[in-house]
C-alpha positions as CSV (number, residue, x, y, z in Angstrom):
1,M,0.0,0.0,0.0
2,D,1.2,3.5,-0.8
3,S,2.5,5.2,2.3
4,A,0.5,8.4,1.7
5,L,-2.7,6.3,1.2
6,L,-2.0,4.5,4.5
7,V,-1.5,7.9,6.3
8,H,-4.7,9.3,4.8
9,R,-6.7,6.3,5.9
10,I,-5.3,6.4,9.4
11,H,-5.9,10.1,9.6
12,F,-9.5,9.9,8.7
13,A,-10.0,6.7,10.8
14,F,-8.7,8.6,13.8
15,T,-10.8,11.8,13.4
16,I,-14.0,9.9,12.6
17,T,-13.6,7.4,15.4
18,F,-12.9,10.2,18.0
19,H,-15.8,12.3,16.6
20,Y,-18.3,9.4,16.8
21,L,-17.7,9.0,20.6
22,F,-20.0,12.1,21.0
23,P,-22.9,11.7,18.5
24,Q,-23.5,8.2,19.7
25,L,-24.1,9.5,23.2
26,T,-26.3,12.5,22.1
27,M,-28.4,10.2,19.7
28,G,-28.7,7.7,22.5
29,L,-29.6,10.2,25.2
30,A,-32.1,12.1,23.1
31,P,-35.0,9.6,23.3
32,L,-34.3,8.9,27.0
33,I,-34.6,12.6,27.7
34,V,-38.0,12.6,25.9
35,A,-38.9,9.6,28.0
36,L,-38.0,11.5,31.2
37,K,-40.0,14.5,30.1
38,T,-43.0,12.2,29.2
39,L,-42.9,10.6,32.7
40,A,-42.8,14.0,34.3
41,L,-45.9,15.1,32.4
42,R,-47.8,11.8,32.9
43,R,-47.0,11.4,36.6
44,N,-46.9,15.1,37.4
45,D,-43.6,14.4,39.1
46,E,-41.1,17.3,39.1
47,S,-38.1,15.0,39.9
48,Y,-38.4,13.6,36.3
49,N,-38.1,17.1,35.0
50,Q,-35.0,17.7,37.1
51,A,-33.5,14.4,35.9
52,A,-34.2,15.5,32.2
53,R,-32.4,18.8,32.9
54,F,-29.4,17.0,34.3
55,W,-29.1,14.8,31.2
56,A,-29.7,17.7,28.9
57,R,-26.5,19.3,30.3
58,I,-24.6,16.2,29.6
59,F,-26.2,16.1,26.2
60,G,-25.1,19.7,25.5
61,I,-21.5,19.0,26.4
62,S,-21.4,16.0,24.1
63,F,-23.2,17.9,21.4
64,V,-20.7,20.8,21.4
65,M,-17.8,18.3,21.3
66,G,-19.5,16.5,18.4
67,V,-19.8,19.7,16.4
68,V,-16.1,20.8,17.1
69,T,-14.8,17.4,16.1
70,G,-17.2,16.9,13.1
71,I,-16.4,20.0,11.1
72,P,-12.8,19.0,10.3
73,M,-14.1,15.8,8.6
74,E,-16.0,17.9,6.1
75,F,-12.7,19.6,5.1
76,Q,-10.9,16.3,5.0
77,F,-13.0,15.2,2.0
78,G,-11.3,18.1,0.1
79,T,-7.9,18.0,1.6
80,N,-7.2,14.3,1.9
81,W,-9.7,12.7,-0.4
82,S,-10.0,15.1,-3.3
83,H,-10.4,12.5,-6.0
84,F,-13.2,10.8,-4.1
85,S,-14.9,14.2,-3.6
86,R,-14.6,14.9,-7.3
87,F,-16.1,11.5,-8.1
88,A,-18.9,11.3,-5.5
89,G,-19.6,14.9,-4.6
90,G,-22.6,15.1,-7.0
91,V,-24.3,12.5,-4.8
92,I,-23.1,12.7,-1.3
93,G,-23.0,16.5,-1.3
94,Q,-26.8,16.4,-1.1
95,T,-27.1,14.4,2.0
96,L,-24.1,16.0,3.8
97,A,-25.6,19.4,3.2
98,M,-28.9,18.3,4.5
99,E,-27.3,16.8,7.6
100,G,-25.6,20.1,8.3
101,V,-28.8,22.0,8.0
102,F,-30.7,19.7,10.4
103,A,-27.7,19.4,12.9
104,F,-27.1,23.1,13.1
105,F,-30.5,24.6,12.6
106,L,-33.0,22.1,14.1
107,E,-31.1,20.3,16.7
108,S,-29.0,23.2,18.0
109,A,-31.9,25.7,17.9
110,F,-34.2,23.6,20.0
111,L,-31.3,22.5,22.2
112,G,-30.9,26.1,23.1
113,L,-34.7,26.4,23.8
114,F,-34.7,23.2,25.9
115,L,-31.7,24.3,28.0
116,Y,-32.6,28.0,28.5
117,G,-36.3,28.4,27.6
118,E,-38.2,26.2,30.0
119,K,-39.9,29.1,31.9
120,R,-41.2,30.7,28.7
121,L,-42.2,27.4,26.9
122,G,-44.1,25.9,29.8
123,P,-44.3,22.1,30.5
124,R,-45.8,21.0,27.2
125,G,-43.8,23.4,25.1
126,H,-40.6,22.2,26.9
127,W,-41.6,18.6,26.0
128,W,-41.9,19.6,22.4
129,A,-38.5,21.2,22.5
130,A,-37.0,17.9,23.8
131,F,-38.8,16.0,21.1
132,A,-37.4,18.4,18.4
133,V,-33.9,17.9,19.7
134,F,-34.5,14.1,19.5
135,L,-35.9,14.5,16.0
136,G,-33.1,16.7,14.8
137,S,-30.3,14.5,16.1
138,W,-31.9,11.3,14.6
139,I,-32.6,13.0,11.2
140,S,-29.0,14.2,11.1
141,G,-27.8,10.6,11.8
142,F,-30.1,9.4,9.0
143,F,-28.4,11.6,6.4
144,I,-25.0,10.5,7.5
145,I,-26.1,6.9,7.3
146,V,-27.6,7.5,3.8
147,T,-24.2,8.9,2.8
148,D,-22.3,5.8,4.0
149,A,-24.9,3.5,2.6
150,W,-24.5,4.9,-0.8
151,M,-20.8,4.1,-0.6
152,Q,-21.7,0.6,0.5
153,H,-24.5,0.0,-2.0
154,P,-24.6,2.7,-4.7
155,V,-28.1,3.5,-6.1
156,G,-29.9,6.4,-7.7
157,Y,-26.9,7.7,-9.7
158,T,-25.7,8.1,-13.3
159,T,-22.2,8.4,-14.6
160,A,-21.4,11.8,-16.2
161,P,-19.2,12.2,-19.2
162,N,-16.2,13.1,-17.0
163,G,-16.6,9.9,-15.1
164,S,-18.1,11.3,-11.9
165,A,-21.3,10.0,-10.3
166,Q,-24.2,12.4,-10.4
167,L,-27.5,12.0,-8.5
168,S,-30.3,10.8,-10.8
169,S,-32.9,10.0,-8.1
170,F,-33.0,11.6,-4.7
171,W,-35.7,9.3,-3.5
172,A,-33.7,6.2,-4.6
173,L,-30.8,7.6,-2.5
174,L,-33.0,8.1,0.5
175,L,-34.9,4.8,0.2
176,N,-31.7,2.7,-0.4
177,P,-32.6,-0.5,1.5
178,W,-29.0,-0.7,2.8
179,A,-29.5,2.7,4.5
180,W,-32.6,1.7,6.4
181,W,-31.2,-1.4,7.9
182,Q,-27.9,0.3,8.7
183,Y,-29.7,3.2,10.2
184,A,-31.9,1.0,12.4
185,H,-28.8,-1.0,13.5
186,N,-26.8,2.1,14.2
187,M,-29.4,3.9,16.1
188,S,-30.2,1.0,18.4
189,G,-26.4,0.9,19.0
190,A,-26.6,4.6,20.0
191,V,-29.5,3.9,22.4
192,I,-27.4,1.2,24.0
193,T,-24.7,3.7,24.7
194,G,-27.1,6.2,26.1
195,A,-28.9,3.6,28.2
196,F,-25.8,2.1,29.7
197,V,-24.3,5.6,30.4
198,M,-27.5,6.6,32.2
199,A,-27.8,3.3,34.1
200,S,-24.0,3.5,35.0
201,V,-24.3,7.0,36.4
202,G,-27.4,5.9,38.4
203,A,-25.4,2.9,39.7
204,F,-22.6,5.2,40.7
205,Y,-24.9,7.4,42.7
206,L,-26.5,4.4,44.5
207,L,-23.1,2.9,45.3
208,W,-21.9,6.4,46.4
209,G,-25.0,6.9,48.5
210,R,-25.9,10.3,47.0
211,F,-28.9,11.5,44.9
212,E,-30.6,8.2,45.4
213,D,-34.0,9.2,44.3
214,Y,-32.6,10.4,40.9
215,A,-30.3,7.4,40.8
216,R,-33.2,5.0,40.9
217,K,-34.8,6.8,38.1
218,F,-31.6,6.7,36.0
219,V,-31.1,3.0,36.6
220,Q,-34.8,2.2,35.9
221,V,-35.0,4.1,32.6
222,G,-31.5,3.1,31.5
223,V,-32.1,-0.6,32.2
224,V,-35.5,-0.7,30.4
225,A,-34.1,1.1,27.4
226,A,-31.0,-1.1,27.3
227,L,-33.1,-4.2,27.3
228,L,-35.2,-3.0,24.4
229,A,-32.2,-1.7,22.4
230,T,-30.1,-4.7,22.9
231,L,-32.8,-7.1,21.7
232,L,-33.5,-4.9,18.7
233,Q,-29.7,-4.8,18.0
234,I,-29.7,-8.5,17.4
235,F,-33.1,-8.9,15.7
236,P,-34.4,-7.6,13.5
237,T,-31.7,-4.8,12.8
238,G,-28.5,-6.9,13.1
239,D,-30.1,-9.8,11.2
240,G,-31.4,-7.5,8.4
241,Q,-28.0,-5.8,8.1
242,G,-26.2,-9.1,8.0
243,R,-28.5,-10.3,5.2
244,M,-27.9,-7.1,3.2
245,V,-24.1,-7.9,3.4
246,A,-24.7,-11.4,2.3
247,L,-26.8,-10.2,-0.7
248,H,-24.7,-7.4,-1.9
249,Q,-21.2,-8.0,-0.5
250,P,-20.8,-11.8,-0.2
251,V,-17.0,-11.5,-0.1
252,T,-17.3,-9.2,3.0
253,L,-19.4,-11.8,4.7
254,A,-16.9,-14.5,4.0
255,A,-14.1,-12.3,5.4
256,M,-16.1,-11.3,8.5
257,E,-16.6,-15.0,9.3
258,A,-13.1,-16.0,7.9
259,L,-14.9,-18.5,5.7
260,F,-12.1,-19.5,3.3
261,Q,-13.9,-22.4,1.5
262,T,-17.3,-22.3,-0.1
263,Q,-19.5,-24.9,1.7
264,P,-23.0,-26.0,2.4
265,G,-24.0,-26.0,6.0
266,A,-21.4,-23.4,6.8
267,P,-20.6,-22.9,10.5
268,I,-20.3,-19.8,12.7
269,V,-16.9,-19.5,14.4
270,L,-17.4,-18.4,18.0
271,I,-13.7,-18.3,18.9
272,G,-10.7,-18.7,16.6
273,Q,-7.9,-16.9,14.8
274,P,-7.9,-16.4,11.1
275,N,-4.8,-17.8,9.4
276,V,-4.9,-15.9,6.0
277,Q,-1.7,-17.4,4.7
278,E,-2.9,-21.0,5.1
279,H,-6.6,-20.1,4.4
280,K,-8.0,-21.6,7.7
281,I,-9.1,-20.8,11.2
282,D,-6.8,-21.8,14.0
283,N,-8.2,-23.2,17.2
284,P,-11.8,-22.8,16.2
285,I,-14.9,-23.3,18.3
286,E,-17.8,-23.5,15.9
287,V,-21.6,-23.8,15.8
288,P,-22.2,-26.2,12.9
289,K,-24.5,-25.0,10.0
290,A,-25.5,-21.8,11.9
291,L,-24.1,-19.3,9.3
292,S,-26.1,-21.0,6.5
293,F,-29.3,-20.9,8.6
294,L,-28.8,-17.3,9.8
295,T,-28.0,-16.1,6.2
296,Y,-30.4,-18.1,4.1
297,R,-32.8,-19.6,6.6
298,R,-31.7,-23.2,5.5
299,W,-29.4,-25.3,7.5
300,K,-27.7,-26.8,4.4
301,A,-27.6,-23.7,2.2
302,E,-24.3,-23.0,0.4
303,V,-22.4,-20.0,1.7
304,K,-19.7,-18.6,-0.6
305,G,-16.2,-18.5,0.9
306,L,-13.3,-16.4,0.0
307,D,-12.2,-19.0,-2.6
308,A,-15.1,-17.9,-4.7
309,F,-13.6,-14.5,-5.3
310,A,-10.4,-13.2,-6.8
311,Q,-7.9,-12.1,-4.2
312,D,-8.0,-8.5,-5.4
313,Q,-11.6,-8.4,-4.3
314,W,-10.9,-9.5,-0.8
315,P,-11.0,-7.0,2.1
316,T,-7.5,-5.8,2.6
317,N,-7.2,-6.6,6.3
318,I,-9.2,-9.7,6.9
319,E,-7.7,-10.3,10.4
320,L,-8.8,-6.9,11.7
321,L,-12.2,-7.2,10.0
322,Y,-12.7,-10.6,11.6
323,F,-11.8,-9.5,15.1
324,S,-13.7,-6.2,14.9
325,Y,-16.9,-8.1,13.9
326,H,-16.5,-10.7,16.6
327,I,-15.8,-8.1,19.3
328,M,-19.0,-6.3,18.2
329,V,-21.1,-9.5,18.3
330,G,-19.5,-10.7,21.5
331,L,-20.1,-7.4,23.4
332,G,-23.6,-7.3,22.0
333,T,-24.3,-10.7,23.5
334,I,-22.9,-9.6,26.9
335,F,-25.1,-6.4,26.8
336,I,-28.2,-8.6,26.4
337,A,-27.1,-10.7,29.3
338,I,-26.5,-7.7,31.5
339,A,-29.8,-6.1,30.5
340,V,-31.9,-9.2,31.0
341,V,-30.4,-9.9,34.5
342,A,-30.8,-6.2,35.5
343,A,-34.3,-6.1,34.2
344,F,-35.2,-9.2,36.1
345,L,-33.8,-7.8,39.3
346,L,-35.7,-4.5,38.7
347,W,-38.9,-6.4,38.2
348,R,-38.3,-8.3,41.4
349,G,-37.6,-5.0,43.2
350,K,-34.1,-6.1,44.1
351,L,-31.9,-4.1,41.7
352,F,-31.3,-1.0,43.7
353,T,-29.9,-3.1,46.7
354,S,-28.0,-5.6,44.6
355,R,-24.5,-4.0,44.8
356,W,-22.9,-6.7,42.6
357,M,-25.3,-5.8,39.8
358,L,-24.8,-2.1,40.3
359,W,-21.0,-2.6,40.0
360,I,-21.6,-4.5,36.7
361,L,-23.7,-1.6,35.4
362,L,-21.1,0.9,36.5
363,L,-18.1,-0.9,35.0
364,A,-20.0,-1.6,31.7
365,L,-20.0,2.1,30.8
366,P,-17.1,2.1,28.3
367,F,-18.0,-1.1,26.5
368,P,-20.9,0.3,24.3
369,Y,-18.4,2.7,22.9
370,I,-16.0,-0.1,22.1
371,A,-18.8,-2.1,20.5
372,N,-20.0,0.8,18.4
373,T,-16.5,1.5,17.2
374,A,-16.0,-2.1,16.3
375,G,-19.3,-2.1,14.4
376,W,-18.2,0.8,12.3
377,M,-14.8,-0.7,11.7
378,T,-16.6,-3.8,10.5
379,A,-18.6,-1.8,8.1
380,E,-15.7,0.2,6.7
381,L,-13.1,-2.5,6.7
382,G,-15.6,-4.8,5.0
383,R,-16.1,-2.4,2.1
384,Q,-12.4,-2.5,1.2
385,P,-10.7,-2.4,-1.3
386,W,-13.6,-0.1,-2.4
387,L,-14.2,3.4,-1.4
388,V,-17.5,3.3,-3.3
389,Y,-18.4,-0.3,-3.7
390,S,-17.7,-1.7,-7.2
391,L,-17.2,1.9,-8.5
392,M,-14.1,3.5,-7.0
393,R,-11.2,1.8,-5.2
394,T,-9.7,3.4,-2.1
395,A,-6.3,3.6,-3.8
396,D,-7.9,5.9,-6.4
397,G,-9.8,8.2,-4.1
398,Y,-7.0,10.0,-2.0
399,S,-5.3,13.3,-2.7
400,K,-2.2,12.4,-4.7
401,T,-0.5,15.7,-4.2
402,V,-0.7,15.5,-0.3
403,S,2.4,13.7,0.8
404,A,2.7,11.2,3.6
405,G,4.8,13.7,5.6
406,N,2.1,16.3,5.3
407,G,-0.5,13.9,6.4
408,I,1.5,12.7,9.4
409,F,2.1,16.4,10.4
410,T,-1.6,17.2,10.5
411,L,-2.4,13.9,12.1
412,L,-0.1,14.6,15.0
413,G,-1.7,18.0,15.3
414,F,-5.2,16.5,15.5
415,M,-4.1,14.0,18.0
416,G,-2.8,16.7,20.3
417,M,-5.9,18.9,19.9
418,Y,-8.2,15.9,20.4
419,T,-6.3,14.9,23.5
420,V,-7.0,18.3,25.0
421,L,-10.7,18.1,23.9
422,G,-11.0,14.7,25.4
423,I,-9.6,15.8,28.7
424,L,-11.9,18.8,28.7
425,F,-14.9,16.7,28.0
426,L,-14.1,14.3,30.8
427,F,-13.5,17.2,33.1
428,L,-16.9,18.9,32.3
429,V,-18.9,15.7,32.5
430,R,-17.2,14.7,35.8
431,R,-18.0,18.1,37.2
432,E,-21.7,17.7,36.2
433,I,-21.9,14.2,37.8
434,E,-20.3,15.5,41.0
435,R,-22.7,18.4,41.2
436,G,-25.5,16.0,40.5
437,P,-29.1,16.5,39.3
438,E,-29.9,18.9,42.1
439,A,-27.6,21.5,40.5
440,A,-30.0,21.4,37.5
441,V,-32.8,22.2,39.9
442,E,-31.0,25.3,41.1
443,T,-30.4,26.6,37.6
444,A,-34.0,26.0,36.7
445,H,-35.4,28.3,39.4
């Protein structure tokens, strides 16, 4: 691989991975804040309003960080990936522009109203402000997913005389079936992050012995949301996304599962290490015929292995793709187990006094971030060696006049700045957690 290409890929991977730490929390918290506001109205309980104010402050901090870290990526399309921008700008420029409009005008405007306009809006108006923030964040996420889905499964375009892709059907772009499954899977992953963060903070308060009334509400709402989102993450969203990969990117499915030989009754590997040189899995623990059934709903269905495709069509880093996929699936399974046990204890009225479970909820906080990152790595590594699947290879999309040295220089600069931003984010969130929900009460009066 060209050294400049490698630097540009690492550069964008770093900036987008760091950036997505923040939107996944805001998109995950947004429906939970609406849920808290709804409970406040239905039960006429002011403490739910106070809880919503607290999480709105966390939301606001994460939103600002998402904006600051998201803007440079728009410029990177021009600076680091100019050939890709020239080729695909006629299509993805539409969705990226609409995402910007919704993110900055709808979400940010109503976030300001939600944070500072409660007295003027009144209870129901404040609920609508929370709902508009939720709507804006999720619509913004949708346009980003539509952009990536077009790169995974291009639809609704024509090829111009200069070789670039131009949008021919806006509705085909929006209704891309890949986009809808990917969107549902991604947003359930974001809700898992928001739910576990909320439950984790509630567990921390209960273990600390402070703000216990709010803590119970955080744990209750977080655990219920986590249970629903983790189940949806597996089925139907994960199943539907997996079947889209099998239909449109069969070589990607083979690489994700390290299935080197085409075979009927293909197994799923639970644990094992891909040996690409010898085209086999080392030390495998398998579930026989499970991959065939999950992919085609038939136990003896034939699943194409990597041997069915030319090697220049294979994903360029099968090992990393395989482990990213299995980390995502493994953590998703653990999340279901945690959510089911916590929900059972909640139903039995024992969760708030079960310190062992509260510790599990507390320590689980970072793992949804890891799972979401692994999921996006699976999607993007799986598309390789294509930048736009079957239309433009990654090696043809980067800026040829930007040297590896220039790329490393700016990458180091971004790493330094983002380290400072990360520390600032942790400091601000830690301060809000230490002050607790009652600080939100004081600012509201």
